[in-house]
Each structure stands twice: as C-alpha cells, then as structure tokens.
BALOBA-1460 file (C-alpha; in Angstrom, 3 decimals):
// residues 289
<rec num="1" residu="m" x="51.639" y="81.810" z="102.420"/>
<rec num="2" residu="t" x="50.816" y="85.385" z="103.106"/>
<rec num="3" residu="s" x="51.881" y="87.606" z="100.217"/>
<rec num="4" residu="s" x="52.773" y="91.275" z="100.096"/>
<rec num="5" residu="t" x="52.669" y="93.441" z="97.036"/>
<rec num="6" residu="a" x="56.397" y="93.952" z="97.036"/>
<rec num="7" residu="s" x="57.496" y="90.333" z="97.569"/>
<rec num="8" residu="c" x="54.986" y="88.152" z="95.725"/>
<rec num="9" residu="t" x="56.923" y="87.464" z="92.555"/>
<rec num="10" residu="p" x="55.614" y="84.876" z="90.046"/>
<rec num="11" residu="g" x="58.166" y="82.314" z="91.326"/>
<rec num="12" residu="r" x="57.269" y="82.866" z="94.900"/>
<rec num="13" residu="l" x="53.607" y="82.736" z="94.075"/>
<rec num="14" residu="a" x="54.054" y="79.334" z="92.328"/>
<rec num="15" residu="a" x="55.847" y="78.003" z="95.367"/>
<rec num="16" residu="a" x="53.145" y="79.342" z="97.588"/>
<rec num="17" residu="l" x="50.411" y="77.692" z="95.605"/>
<rec num="18" residu="a" x="52.215" y="74.355" z="95.723"/>
<rec num="19" residu="a" x="52.827" y="74.710" z="99.449"/>
<rec num="20" residu="c" x="49.120" y="75.488" z="100.023"/>
<rec num="21" residu="a" x="48.052" y="72.421" z="98.103"/>
<rec num="22" residu="l" x="50.571" y="70.233" z="99.966"/>
<rec num="23" residu="a" x="49.420" y="71.550" z="103.295"/>
<rec num="24" residu="a" x="45.760" y="70.910" z="102.393"/>
<rec num="25" residu="g" x="46.710" y="67.354" z="101.320"/>
<rec num="26" residu="c" x="48.389" y="66.722" z="104.727"/>
<rec num="27" residu="g" x="45.310" y="67.875" z="106.625"/>
<rec num="28" residu="a" x="46.739" y="71.297" z="107.618"/>
<rec num="29" residu="g" x="44.870" y="74.513" z="107.440"/>
<rec num="30" residu="d" x="41.905" y="76.115" z="109.173"/>
<rec num="31" residu="g" x="39.724" y="73.025" z="109.171"/>
<rec num="32" residu="d" x="38.018" y="73.690" z="105.858"/>
<rec num="33" residu="a" x="38.787" y="70.639" z="103.711"/>
<rec num="34" residu="t" x="37.886" y="72.566" z="100.521"/>
<rec num="35" residu="t" x="40.550" y="75.237" z="101.080"/>
<rec num="36" residu="g" x="43.907" y="74.681" z="99.341"/>
<rec num="37" residu="r" x="42.854" y="72.031" z="96.791"/>
<rec num="38" residu="r" x="44.696" y="72.349" z="93.515"/>
<rec num="39" residu="l" x="42.532" y="73.586" z="90.593"/>
<rec num="40" residu="t" x="42.902" y="74.625" z="86.975"/>
<rec num="41" residu="h" x="40.804" y="77.460" z="85.555"/>
<rec num="42" residu="a" x="40.206" y="78.564" z="81.952"/>
<rec num="43" residu="t" x="40.955" y="82.288" z="81.600"/>
<rec num="44" residu="r" x="39.626" y="84.801" z="79.164"/>
<rec num="45" residu="i" x="39.828" y="88.548" z="78.551"/>
<rec num="46" residu="t" x="37.377" y="91.042" z="76.990"/>
<rec num="47" residu="a" x="36.565" y="94.715" z="76.902"/>
<rec num="48" residu="d" x="33.501" y="96.070" z="78.751"/>
<rec num="49" residu="a" x="30.497" y="96.918" z="76.592"/>
<rec num="50" residu="g" x="30.695" y="100.601" z="77.649"/>
<rec num="51" residu="s" x="34.097" y="100.958" z="75.939"/>
<rec num="52" residu="v" x="33.277" y="99.035" z="72.758"/>
<rec num="53" residu="e" x="30.409" y="101.445" z="72.027"/>
<rec num="54" residu="p" x="30.968" y="105.247" z="71.891"/>
<rec num="55" residu="f" x="31.326" y="106.725" z="75.372"/>
<rec num="56" residu="t" x="31.668" y="110.144" z="76.969"/>
<rec num="57" residu="t" x="34.742" y="110.914" z="79.085"/>
<rec num="58" residu="g" x="34.934" y="112.780" z="82.340"/>
<rec num="59" residu="l" x="36.060" y="115.819" z="80.347"/>
<rec num="60" residu="g" x="33.096" y="115.708" z="78.061"/>
<rec num="61" residu="w" x="34.651" y="114.166" z="74.904"/>
<rec num="62" residu="r" x="32.654" y="111.679" z="72.936"/>
<rec num="63" residu="v" x="34.985" y="108.884" z="72.008"/>
<rec num="64" residu="a" x="34.620" y="106.049" z="69.480"/>
<rec num="65" residu="l" x="37.499" y="103.498" z="69.474"/>
<rec num="66" residu="s" x="38.762" y="101.859" z="66.284"/>
<rec num="67" residu="k" x="41.661" y="99.989" z="67.896"/>
<rec num="68" residu="a" x="42.483" y="98.757" z="71.376"/>
<rec num="69" residu="h" x="45.553" y="96.462" z="71.432"/>
<rec num="70" residu="l" x="46.811" y="95.268" z="74.767"/>
<rec num="71" residu="s" x="49.912" y="93.264" z="75.781"/>
<rec num="72" residu="v" x="48.938" y="90.945" z="78.617"/>
<rec num="73" residu="g" x="51.426" y="89.556" z="81.055"/>
<rec num="74" residu="a" x="50.846" y="87.600" z="84.212"/>
<rec num="75" residu="l" x="47.562" y="87.648" z="86.084"/>
<rec num="76" residu="h" x="47.518" y="86.799" z="89.796"/>
<rec num="77" residu="y" x="44.603" y="86.672" z="92.224"/>
<rec num="78" residu="f" x="44.458" y="86.773" z="96.020"/>
<rec num="79" residu="e" x="42.355" y="86.474" z="99.166"/>
<rec num="80" residu="g" x="42.945" y="90.127" z="100.230"/>
<rec num="81" residu="a" x="40.391" y="92.820" z="99.739"/>
<rec num="82" residu="p" x="40.807" y="95.050" z="96.698"/>
<rec num="83" residu="v" x="41.971" y="98.711" z="96.950"/>
<rec num="84" residu="t" x="38.444" y="99.940" z="96.282"/>
<rec num="85" residu="a" x="36.962" y="98.093" z="99.226"/>
<rec num="86" residu="r" x="35.574" y="100.295" z="102.018"/>
<rec num="87" residu="r" x="38.335" y="100.937" z="104.592"/>
<rec num="88" residu="g" x="37.653" y="99.682" z="108.066"/>
<rec num="89" residu="g" x="35.157" y="96.968" z="108.823"/>
<rec num="90" residu="p" x="31.616" y="96.335" z="109.902"/>
<rec num="91" residu="g" x="32.524" y="96.849" z="113.466"/>
<rec num="92" residu="r" x="33.815" y="100.377" z="112.939"/>
<rec num="93" residu="g" x="30.425" y="101.972" z="112.454"/>
<rec num="94" residu="a" x="28.774" y="103.576" z="109.467"/>
<rec num="95" residu="d" x="30.311" y="107.062" z="109.712"/>
<rec num="96" residu="p" x="34.052" y="107.240" z="109.006"/>
<rec num="97" residu="s" x="36.319" y="109.403" z="111.192"/>
<rec num="98" residu="l" x="37.608" y="112.778" z="109.989"/>
<rec num="99" residu="l" x="41.058" y="111.219" z="109.606"/>
<rec num="100" residu="e" x="39.618" y="108.371" z="107.452"/>
<rec num="101" residu="r" x="37.690" y="110.858" z="105.273"/>
<rec num="102" residu="l" x="40.835" y="112.917" z="104.760"/>
<rec num="103" residu="t" x="42.852" y="109.766" z="103.867"/>
<rec num="104" residu="r" x="40.236" y="108.788" z="101.314"/>
<rec num="105" residu="w" x="40.477" y="112.245" z="99.829"/>
<rec num="106" residu="a" x="44.275" y="112.171" z="99.734"/>
<rec num="107" residu="v" x="44.497" y="108.651" z="98.350"/>
<rec num="108" residu="p" x="41.578" y="108.062" z="95.987"/>
<rec num="109" residu="e" x="40.230" y="104.564" z="96.258"/>
<rec num="110" residu="a" x="39.773" y="104.260" z="92.505"/>
<rec num="111" residu="h" x="43.543" y="103.955" z="92.161"/>
<rec num="112" residu="a" x="45.359" y="100.755" z="92.912"/>
<rec num="113" residu="h" x="47.741" y="102.323" z="95.433"/>
<rec num="114" residu="p" x="50.111" y="99.515" z="96.503"/>
<rec num="115" residu="g" x="50.933" y="101.158" z="99.882"/>
<rec num="116" residu="h" x="47.259" y="100.527" z="100.978"/>
<rec num="117" residu="y" x="46.857" y="96.991" z="99.576"/>
<rec num="118" residu="q" x="47.405" y="93.786" z="101.366"/>
<rec num="119" residu="a" x="47.236" y="90.921" z="98.857"/>
<rec num="120" residu="g" x="46.929" y="88.161" z="101.546"/>
<rec num="121" residu="e" x="46.891" y="84.510" z="100.501"/>
<rec num="122" residu="a" x="47.714" y="83.684" z="96.884"/>
<rec num="123" residu="r" x="44.916" y="81.851" z="95.094"/>
<rec num="124" residu="g" x="45.908" y="81.562" z="91.428"/>
<rec num="125" residu="q" x="48.088" y="82.667" z="88.529"/>
<rec num="126" residu="m" x="48.037" y="82.769" z="84.791"/>
<rec num="127" residu="t" x="51.609" y="83.481" z="83.569"/>
<rec num="128" residu="e" x="51.656" y="83.068" z="79.764"/>
<rec num="129" residu="p" x="52.021" y="86.454" z="78.009"/>
<rec num="130" residu="v" x="50.014" y="87.272" z="74.927"/>
<rec num="131" residu="s" x="48.699" y="90.236" z="72.950"/>
<rec num="132" residu="v" x="45.003" y="90.745" z="72.253"/>
<rec num="133" residu="d" x="42.581" y="92.986" z="70.328"/>
<rec num="134" residu="l" x="40.016" y="94.080" z="72.953"/>
<rec num="135" residu="l" x="37.496" y="95.155" z="70.301"/>
<rec num="136" residu="r" x="37.114" y="91.669" z="68.890"/>
<rec num="137" residu="g" x="35.233" y="90.170" z="71.754"/>
<rec num="138" residu="a" x="36.333" y="87.656" z="74.361"/>
<rec num="139" residu="t" x="39.778" y="86.102" z="73.832"/>
<rec num="140" residu="a" x="40.988" y="82.901" z="75.537"/>
<rec num="141" residu="l" x="44.152" y="83.189" z="77.608"/>
<rec num="142" residu="a" x="46.237" y="80.334" z="78.998"/>
<rec num="143" residu="d" x="44.808" y="78.248" z="81.831"/>
<rec num="144" residu="a" x="45.507" y="79.379" z="85.395"/>
<rec num="145" residu="d" x="46.975" y="77.267" z="88.188"/>
<rec num="146" residu="a" x="45.055" y="77.860" z="91.334"/>
<rec num="147" residu="v" x="44.039" y="76.615" z="94.746"/>
<rec num="148" residu="s" x="40.578" y="76.625" z="96.287"/>
<rec num="149" residu="g" x="39.620" y="79.378" z="98.724"/>
<rec num="150" residu="l" x="38.270" y="82.890" z="99.008"/>
<rec num="151" residu="v" x="39.290" y="85.339" z="96.233"/>
<rec num="152" residu="r" x="38.711" y="89.089" z="96.388"/>
<rec num="153" residu="s" x="41.444" y="90.874" z="94.506"/>
<rec num="154" residu="a" x="43.958" y="90.569" z="91.668"/>
<rec num="155" residu="r" x="47.156" y="91.936" z="90.127"/>
<rec num="156" residu="f" x="47.108" y="92.699" z="86.380"/>
<rec num="157" residu="t" x="50.559" y="92.814" z="84.741"/>
<rec num="158" residu="y" x="51.287" y="94.294" z="81.308"/>
<rec num="159" residu="g" x="53.343" y="92.025" z="79.089"/>
<rec num="160" residu="a" x="56.753" y="93.611" z="78.345"/>
<rec num="161" residu="p" x="58.033" y="93.113" z="75.768"/>
<rec num="162" residu="p" x="54.814" y="92.241" z="73.886"/>
<rec num="163" residu="r" x="54.379" y="88.726" z="72.625"/>
<rec num="164" residu="g" x="51.764" y="86.924" z="70.592"/>
<rec num="165" residu="p" x="49.828" y="87.741" z="67.394"/>
<rec num="166" residu="l" x="49.804" y="91.544" z="67.803"/>
<rec num="167" residu="a" x="53.384" y="91.976" z="69.050"/>
<rec num="168" residu="a" x="54.543" y="93.544" z="65.761"/>
<rec num="169" residu="e" x="51.635" y="96.011" z="65.691"/>
<rec num="170" residu="l" x="52.332" y="97.031" z="69.273"/>
<rec num="171" residu="d" x="55.885" y="97.821" z="68.227"/>
<rec num="172" residu="g" x="57.325" y="97.569" z="71.768"/>
<rec num="173" residu="h" x="54.398" y="99.274" z="73.466"/>
<rec num="174" residu="v" x="52.138" y="97.531" z="76.004"/>
<rec num="175" residu="v" x="48.953" y="99.465" z="74.867"/>
<rec num="176" residu="v" x="47.957" y="101.059" z="71.592"/>
<rec num="177" residu="v" x="44.523" y="102.743" z="71.385"/>
<rec num="178" residu="e" x="43.141" y="104.608" z="68.383"/>
<rec num="179" residu="g" x="39.834" y="106.416" z="67.787"/>
<rec num="180" residu="r" x="38.006" y="109.611" z="67.264"/>
<rec num="181" residu="a" x="37.138" y="112.132" z="69.930"/>
<rec num="182" residu="e" x="34.531" y="114.909" z="69.458"/>
<rec num="183" residu="k" x="33.453" y="117.806" z="71.629"/>
<rec num="184" residu="d" x="31.663" y="121.183" z="70.929"/>
<rec num="185" residu="g" x="32.233" y="120.802" z="67.168"/>
<rec num="186" residu="a" x="35.944" y="119.874" z="67.547"/>
<rec num="187" residu="s" x="37.129" y="116.462" z="66.238"/>
<rec num="188" residu="r" x="40.389" y="114.695" z="66.846"/>
<rec num="189" residu="v" x="41.555" y="111.359" z="65.375"/>
<rec num="190" residu="f" x="44.049" y="110.147" z="67.909"/>
<rec num="191" residu="r" x="46.499" y="107.400" z="68.814"/>
<rec num="192" residu="a" x="47.451" y="106.761" z="72.438"/>
<rec num="193" residu="r" x="50.445" y="104.553" z="73.149"/>
<rec num="194" residu="a" x="52.265" y="103.551" z="76.321"/>
<rec num="195" residu="g" x="55.408" y="101.515" z="77.025"/>
<rec num="196" residu="a" x="56.289" y="99.492" z="80.102"/>
<rec num="197" residu="n" x="57.984" y="102.450" z="81.756"/>
<rec num="198" residu="d" x="54.785" y="104.406" z="81.539"/>
<rec num="199" residu="v" x="52.854" y="101.854" z="83.606"/>
<rec num="200" residu="t" x="55.462" y="100.759" z="86.126"/>
<rec num="201" residu="g" x="54.313" y="100.969" z="89.720"/>
<rec num="202" residu="d" x="56.405" y="103.076" z="92.065"/>
<rec num="203" residu="a" x="56.377" y="100.461" z="94.879"/>
<rec num="204" residu="t" x="56.727" y="97.261" z="92.909"/>
<rec num="205" residu="g" x="58.993" y="98.372" z="90.007"/>
<rec num="206" residu="a" x="56.927" y="96.280" z="87.706"/>
<rec num="207" residu="p" x="54.445" y="97.161" z="84.932"/>
<rec num="208" residu="a" x="51.534" y="96.056" z="87.037"/>
<rec num="209" residu="v" x="48.281" y="97.260" z="88.606"/>
<rec num="210" residu="e" x="47.696" y="96.077" z="92.148"/>
<rec num="211" residu="g" x="44.483" y="95.559" z="94.106"/>
<rec num="212" residu="c" x="42.086" y="95.113" z="91.166"/>
<rec num="213" residu="v" x="38.577" y="93.979" z="92.066"/>
<rec num="214" residu="f" x="37.906" y="90.316" z="91.769"/>
<rec num="215" residu="e" x="34.198" y="89.763" z="92.428"/>
<rec num="216" residu="e" x="34.236" y="88.091" z="95.806"/>
<rec num="217" residu="v" x="33.771" y="84.342" z="95.664"/>
<rec num="218" residu="f" x="34.835" y="81.174" z="97.434"/>
<rec num="219" residu="i" x="36.222" y="78.976" z="94.635"/>
<rec num="220" residu="d" x="36.176" y="75.222" z="95.291"/>
<rec num="221" residu="e" x="35.879" y="73.757" z="91.740"/>
<rec num="222" residu="p" x="37.312" y="74.337" z="88.282"/>
<rec num="223" residu="g" x="35.775" y="77.171" z="86.224"/>
<rec num="224" residu="v" x="36.400" y="80.263" z="84.147"/>
<rec num="225" residu="v" x="38.107" y="83.488" z="85.276"/>
<rec num="226" residu="t" x="37.063" y="86.426" z="83.144"/>
<rec num="227" residu="l" x="39.134" y="89.644" z="83.071"/>
<rec num="228" residu="v" x="37.070" y="92.652" z="81.897"/>
<rec num="229" residu="v" x="39.199" y="95.663" z="80.724"/>
<rec num="230" residu="k" x="37.751" y="99.118" z="80.533"/>
<rec num="231" residu="p" x="39.500" y="101.382" z="77.930"/>
<rec num="232" residu="a" x="36.968" y="104.107" z="78.750"/>
<rec num="233" residu="v" x="38.735" y="104.420" z="82.199"/>
<rec num="234" residu="w" x="42.122" y="104.731" z="80.436"/>
<rec num="235" residu="l" x="40.856" y="107.727" z="78.431"/>
<rec num="236" residu="d" x="38.560" y="109.352" z="80.999"/>
<rec num="237" residu="q" x="40.948" y="112.256" z="81.905"/>
<rec num="238" residu="v" x="42.540" y="112.791" z="78.499"/>
<rec num="239" residu="d" x="41.983" y="116.330" z="77.112"/>
<rec num="240" residu="f" x="41.979" y="115.726" z="73.356"/>
<rec num="241" residu="a" x="42.133" y="119.535" z="72.748"/>
<rec num="242" residu="e" x="45.920" y="119.111" z="73.065"/>
<rec num="243" residu="v" x="45.943" y="116.760" z="70.112"/>
<rec num="244" residu="r" x="46.646" y="118.569" z="66.906"/>
<rec num="245" residu="e" x="44.268" y="118.274" z="63.989"/>
<rec num="246" residu="g" x="45.579" y="115.923" z="61.332"/>
<rec num="247" residu="d" x="45.157" y="115.707" z="57.553"/>
<rec num="248" residu="g" x="43.447" y="112.899" z="55.764"/>
<rec num="249" residu="g" x="42.061" y="111.227" z="58.893"/>
<rec num="250" residu="e" x="45.245" y="109.651" z="59.960"/>
<rec num="251" residu="p" x="45.592" y="109.247" z="63.732"/>
<rec num="252" residu="i" x="47.758" y="111.792" z="65.567"/>
<rec num="253" residu="d" x="49.810" y="110.591" z="68.568"/>
<rec num="254" residu="l" x="49.381" y="112.016" z="72.019"/>
<rec num="255" residu="e" x="52.693" y="113.862" z="72.339"/>
<rec num="256" residu="a" x="55.352" y="112.817" z="74.812"/>
<rec num="257" residu="g" x="55.236" y="115.024" z="77.941"/>
<rec num="258" residu="s" x="51.812" y="116.399" z="77.161"/>
<rec num="259" residu="q" x="48.940" y="116.574" z="79.742"/>
<rec num="260" residu="a" x="46.920" y="114.396" z="77.340"/>
<rec num="261" residu="l" x="49.469" y="111.577" z="77.465"/>
<rec num="262" residu="r" x="49.932" y="111.888" z="81.200"/>
<rec num="263" residu="g" x="46.124" y="111.599" z="81.618"/>
<rec num="264" residu="f" x="46.223" y="108.487" z="79.565"/>
<rec num="265" residu="t" x="49.044" y="106.824" z="81.472"/>
<rec num="266" residu="r" x="47.375" y="107.646" z="84.789"/>
<rec num="267" residu="g" x="44.264" y="105.931" z="83.494"/>
<rec num="268" residu="l" x="46.282" y="102.813" z="82.615"/>
<rec num="269" residu="k" x="47.240" y="102.510" z="86.288"/>
<rec num="270" residu="k" x="43.755" y="102.765" z="87.726"/>
<rec num="271" residu="g" x="42.542" y="99.594" z="89.387"/>
<rec num="272" residu="t" x="39.015" y="100.379" z="88.251"/>
<rec num="273" residu="a" x="40.015" y="99.689" z="84.689"/>
<rec num="274" residu="y" x="40.299" y="95.954" z="85.391"/>
<rec num="275" residu="a" x="37.606" y="93.680" z="86.903"/>
<rec num="276" residu="l" x="37.637" y="89.956" z="87.398"/>
<rec num="277" residu="s" x="35.043" y="87.398" z="88.062"/>
<rec num="278" residu="f" x="34.641" y="83.613" z="88.296"/>
<rec num="279" residu="a" x="32.091" y="81.166" z="87.017"/>
<rec num="280" residu="p" x="32.100" y="77.433" z="87.659"/>
<rec num="281" residu="g" x="32.117" y="75.026" z="84.684"/>
<rec num="282" residu="s" x="33.621" y="75.216" z="81.248"/>
<rec num="283" residu="p" x="34.056" y="78.185" z="78.928"/>
<rec num="284" residu="e" x="31.160" y="76.780" z="76.785"/>
<rec num="285" residu="e" x="28.898" y="76.714" z="79.772"/>
<rec num="286" residu="e" x="29.888" y="80.311" z="80.649"/>
<rec num="287" residu="e" x="29.013" y="81.392" z="77.092"/>
<rec num="288" residu="e" x="25.592" y="79.941" z="77.443"/>
<rec num="289" residu="r" x="24.808" y="81.741" z="80.691"/>
C-alpha cells in the first residue's frame, strides 16, 4: 500500500485503506495486531492563535486580519516523514555533509517540495469539501476514514470549486484574506485572493500542499484530528508597499502579477502553514483538555 505523491489519488487511497484493513483482518502485516485496524476520526480545523491576533511579517509589516475564508478539499495523512523532517537519519551523524547542506539551501525545508517527499503508507482521509471562516474558532469537518498505524505527515488540498456556507463569498477563489497592514507610518487595507491555479503543485497538478507535518503518533483508537492553519505564514513575504492606498477604508486587492500577490501565493504553498495533530477520544473530551 505504499503511496507516492504523484499516484496516491483519493480513489486509490480509499482502496489502499480498505486493503490494509482486510490484510490486518486476515492476520497479514508486520506482526503488530494493532496496525491496519479500521477507525473513524472526528476532524476539525482552526487558525493558530498567532494569526488571529495581530502579527509581524518577515518584511516588518504589522498585520491584523479581519477575514480569512478558506475552501477546504480533501485531507490525507500518511506514515512517511514530513518535508520539514531532518534529512538523513540517526546513523548518519550529527554534522551534515557539504552536499547535504547545499541541498538544504537550494531546496528550503519549509516548503512542501513534492520531489523530496515520500508519503509512504496511507493512514486516513477526509474527503468532504467545505468552506470555513478561520477567524471564528474551531470548525468541525467531516469524519475521516482511517486505519491504525504510525502517522507523520499529511497532504492538504484546497477545495476547487469552493463549496459550503462561504462558497458565494469566496466567489470561485480557494482563499480570501482581508486585513490592515502597517509599517513605518504607512497603512494599507488589503484583500488577498487566490484561485486553484495559483496553488496547484507542479508535480501533482492538483491544488494541494504535500508533506505537511502531522505530529508523530501511533494511532490505534478513534479520536480527533485537528488541522491548524497559519495565515501568518501565507502573508509573511508580502510587501504591502505595492498595495495602493484606498479611499474610505475599503480593501484593495493585491494586483495580478505583482510581487505582493506572488509572495502570497508562495506562502499558500508552504507546508509550514498547515500542522496536524491527533488526540484520542471525542471532540468534547479534546475541548476539555
């Protein structure tokens, strides 16, 4: 059931999950009776606290968000290590080689670069698209079909076209973010929008981010998968000086082809903007923790 980033489509993943559960039921596998059991997990999504409150970008802009609408597609998680994991292994020593250091420089580990990501065994999927307001706290998504086993990484997919309660407001886009950015006395009220084409991966041809971090865990019981999205990462390299000053406080769009918009779309593709974790039990129990 080994999956690659290019071939693990939702249909194939579903078949892989079923095959894994069947093999476990027949006594196949690596001898661990808890691996491959079918499970169902509640799923929820929320923004990180550092993005809900005003934050400072890498270019020194102080940003306060007033809107962060996101179109969510499928969510898959896997056994393979995330892109941000340290290359090599414990047996390779503490000091990386010159070639490895150069590779890290050329291919920054903060980006989910599909050419350097091996998804490994499929562990779960949530496939019901929806649109959410990230600034309104945690939102429940559809349940995920899963199998027990080690989980370390995930694929986040933008929902295209958008569906759900905010589909009309998204107006065909997969992300709409609005807010105010301030720096050295300058102030810009902005709107950043992106469509599916803006976030499509070069290798997969899909509006997806590969190799996101799933906090490493061996899952052998039902629970709650939480996806934390970080809009501050999306906007970290946006130079709002390119956004023209508006009248009356109405948000001004990041212009097509501008460096500001390119900085935004690059941020949308960063694996560090999406982090997942698992907690056993029900959503109510997770809220109480």
